[in-house]
Every structure is written in structure tokens, then in C-alpha cells.
C-alpha positions as CSV (number, residue, x, y, z in Angstrom):
1,M,24.6,242.9,84.2
2,K,28.3,243.8,84.5
3,L,28.6,244.1,80.7
4,C,25.7,246.4,80.5
5,Y,27.2,248.6,83.3
6,A,30.5,248.7,81.6
7,L,28.9,249.6,78.3
8,K,27.1,252.5,79.9
9,W,30.3,253.8,81.5
10,N,32.2,253.4,78.3
11,F,29.5,255.5,76.5
12,I,29.5,258.2,79.1
13,Y,33.3,258.4,79.1
14,S,33.5,258.5,75.3
15,F,30.9,261.2,75.2
16,I,32.9,263.3,77.7
17,Q,36.1,262.8,75.8
18,V,34.5,263.9,72.5
19,R,32.9,266.9,74.1
20,F,36.0,267.9,76.0
21,P,39.0,266.7,73.8
22,H,41.6,268.9,75.5
23,V,40.7,267.9,79.1
24,N,43.1,265.4,80.7
25,H,41.6,262.6,82.7
26,I,42.8,260.5,85.7
27,S,41.3,257.2,86.8
28,T,40.0,256.5,90.2
29,E,42.9,254.0,90.8
30,E,45.5,256.6,89.8
31,L,44.0,259.2,92.1
32,A,43.8,256.7,95.0
33,I,47.5,255.9,94.5
34,W,48.4,259.6,94.3
35,L,46.5,260.4,97.5
36,D,48.1,257.5,99.4
37,D,51.6,258.5,98.3
38,K,53.1,260.5,101.2
39,N,56.1,261.4,99.1
40,T,54.3,263.5,96.6
41,T,52.4,266.8,96.8
42,P,48.6,266.0,96.9
43,P,46.5,267.5,94.3
44,L,43.9,270.2,94.9
45,L,40.5,268.5,94.8
46,L,37.6,270.5,93.4
47,D,34.0,269.3,93.7
48,A,32.1,270.7,90.7
49,R,28.6,269.8,92.0
50,T,26.0,271.8,93.8
51,P,26.3,272.9,97.5
52,L,23.6,270.4,98.4
53,E,25.3,267.5,96.7
54,Y,28.6,268.5,98.4
55,A,26.9,268.6,101.8
56,V,25.8,265.0,101.3
57,S,29.2,263.6,100.3
58,H,32.5,264.7,98.9
59,L,36.1,263.6,98.8
60,Q,38.1,264.4,102.0
61,G,39.8,267.8,101.7
62,A,37.9,268.8,98.6
63,S,36.7,272.4,98.0
64,L,33.4,273.2,96.4
65,I,33.4,275.1,93.1
66,P,30.2,274.4,91.2
67,Y,30.9,274.1,87.5
68,N,28.1,276.5,86.6
69,L,29.1,279.5,88.7
70,P,29.4,282.5,86.4
71,E,32.7,283.7,87.9
72,I,35.2,281.3,89.4
73,E,38.4,283.4,89.1
74,S,37.9,284.9,92.6
75,L,37.6,281.4,94.1
76,V,40.8,279.9,92.7
77,H,44.1,281.4,93.9
78,Y,46.8,278.8,93.2
79,S,49.9,278.6,91.2
80,A,49.3,277.7,87.5
81,A,51.4,274.6,88.2
82,T,49.3,273.4,91.0
83,P,47.9,269.9,90.2
84,I,44.1,270.0,90.3
85,I,41.6,267.2,90.1
86,T,38.0,268.1,89.3
87,Y,35.1,265.7,90.0
88,C,31.3,265.6,90.1
89,S,28.9,262.6,90.0
90,V,29.8,261.1,86.6
91,G,32.4,263.5,85.1
92,Y,30.5,265.8,82.8
93,G,30.2,268.9,85.1
94,S,33.7,268.4,86.3
95,A,35.0,268.3,82.7
96,I,33.3,271.7,82.2
97,L,35.1,273.0,85.3
98,A,38.4,271.5,84.2
99,Q,38.1,273.2,80.8
100,R,37.4,276.5,82.5
101,L,40.4,276.1,84.7
102,Q,42.6,275.3,81.7
103,K,41.4,278.5,80.0
104,M,42.4,280.4,83.1
105,G,46.0,279.2,82.6
106,Y,46.1,276.2,85.0
107,E,48.5,273.6,83.5
108,K,47.9,270.4,85.5
109,V,44.2,269.9,85.5
110,F,42.7,266.4,85.5
111,N,39.0,265.3,85.4
112,L,38.3,262.3,87.6
113,K,37.1,259.6,85.1
114,G,33.8,258.3,86.4
115,S,33.9,260.8,89.2
116,L,32.2,259.9,92.5
117,F,30.1,257.1,91.1
118,L,33.2,255.1,90.1
119,W,35.2,256.2,93.1
120,F,32.6,254.7,95.4
121,R,32.0,251.6,93.1
122,Y,35.7,250.7,93.4
123,G,35.5,250.9,97.2
124,H,37.3,254.1,97.8
125,I,36.1,256.1,100.8
126,F,34.9,259.7,100.8
């Protein structure tokens, strides 16, 4: 069962990497360490899902910016050097949002690999 689960995630992640080759990714473990480190500036967390999904669960401190909003420029007012982590359920929608942010000139954008499904699977809290 674990092998099948791992193969599915490897396929999903590979698909996202091929579809969004210029989007950087961060693992759930790397993000957890970053968020726990009180000596570093925390990243801006952006939830790329729908308002209903966000209402059910989201990472603490995350802002909602659905990946499919036609205009996001008016919602994001940060320095181009601000570290930004995008996430959704599995990582596809958040990769779309990450790509859009990169095109807007944001330099430190990372998509959360496996997004909320892996975040929760590895025991991290919302």
C-alpha cells in the first residue's frame, strides 16, 4: 500500500514539474523547519484553493488567493523579494499561482510539494 501511495505522489509531482518547469518547490519538511525557525523571516503563505476549501482548513497565517482569479495584482502588495509559499490540495493549482506570481516579478516563490495532503500526512498541523 505504501509503495502504491508513493508511486501516485511521484507521478503527480513529476507531472507538476513538467507542466511548470520554472516553478521552484519546497518540501513540507523544509517549510516546517522554516516556520519553526524564529531567527528567520517567515514566508508569506498563499492558499490557492477556493474560499470554501479555505474555510474548512488552511495553514495558520495563510491568505487566500484562488489560483483561478482573473486579476490577482490588486491582492498582492509585497516587495518582489518577499519569500512566498503557495499551496493548495495537491500542488497543481498552487503551481499555477506560483507561476503567475513569478510573471508579476516576485523572485522568491515556492510551491509546496504535495501541498496540504502531504502536510497533513506527515503530521504537521494546520
